[in-house]
C-alpha positions in Angstrom: 32.0 -13.3 -45.6 29.2 -15.9 -46.1 26.7 -13.6 -44.5 27.8 -10.7 -46.8 27.2 -12.9 -49.9 23.8 -14.0 -48.7 22.8 -10.4 -48.0 24.0 -9.2 -51.4 22.3 -12.2 -53.1 19.0 -11.4 -51.4 19.3 -7.7 -52.3 19.9 -8.6 -56.0 16.9 -10.9 -56.0 14.7 -8.4 -54.4 15.8 -5.7 -56.8 15.1 -8.0 -59.8 11.6 -8.8 -58.4 10.7 -5.2 -57.9 11.9 -4.3 -61.4 9.9 -7.2 -62.9 6.7 -6.4 -60.9 6.8 -2.7 -61.8 7.0 -3.6 -65.4 4.0 -5.9 -65.3 1.3 -3.3 -65.3 -2.1 -4.9 -66.0 -3.7 -3.7 -69.3 -7.4 -2.6 -69.2 -9.8 -4.9 -70.8 -12.8 -3.9 -72.8 -15.2 -4.4 -69.9 -13.1 -2.0 -67.7 -13.0 0.6 -70.5 -16.8 0.3 -70.9 -17.3 0.5 -67.2 -15.3 3.8 -67.0 -17.4 5.2 -69.9 -20.6 4.3 -68.1 -19.3 5.9 -64.9 -18.5 9.1 -66.7 -21.9 9.1 -68.4 -23.7 8.6 -65.1 -21.7 11.4 -63.5 -22.6 13.8 -66.4 -26.2 12.9 -66.2 -26.2 13.5 -62.4 -24.7 16.9 -63.0 -27.4 17.8 -65.6 -30.1 16.6 -63.2 -28.7 18.9 -60.5 -28.8 21.8 -62.9 -32.4 21.1 -63.9 -33.4 20.7 -60.3 -31.9 24.0 -59.3 -33.5 25.9 -62.2 -36.9 24.3 -61.4 -36.5 25.4 -57.8 -35.8 28.9 -58.9 -38.9 28.9 -61.2 -41.1 27.6 -58.4 -39.9 30.3 -56.0 -40.4 32.9 -58.7 -44.0 31.6 -59.4 -44.7 31.6 -55.7 -43.5 35.2 -55.3 -45.6 36.3 -58.3 -48.7 34.5 -56.8 -48.0 36.2 -53.4 -47.6 39.6 -55.1 -50.8 39.2 -57.1 -52.7 38.1 -54.0 -51.6 41.3 -52.2 -52.6 43.5 -55.1 -56.1 41.8 -55.2 -56.5 42.4 -51.5 -55.9 46.2 -52.0 -58.7 46.5 -54.5 
């Protein structure tokens, strides 16, 4: 009987601790909020840089092809 009371008491205490800990969620401070905004801005900037890099690569390839084509036409003359 004593063991049963001890087990039940421990279970009640554990349940109370779990309930208390789950309710104590830490609030974000201003530094954490600012950090998240900076992270988002850096991510967006990185995406834009990738887009510009891809477009520049395409333009360079196009210019190279045009140069190659014009060289071939000059050789035929």
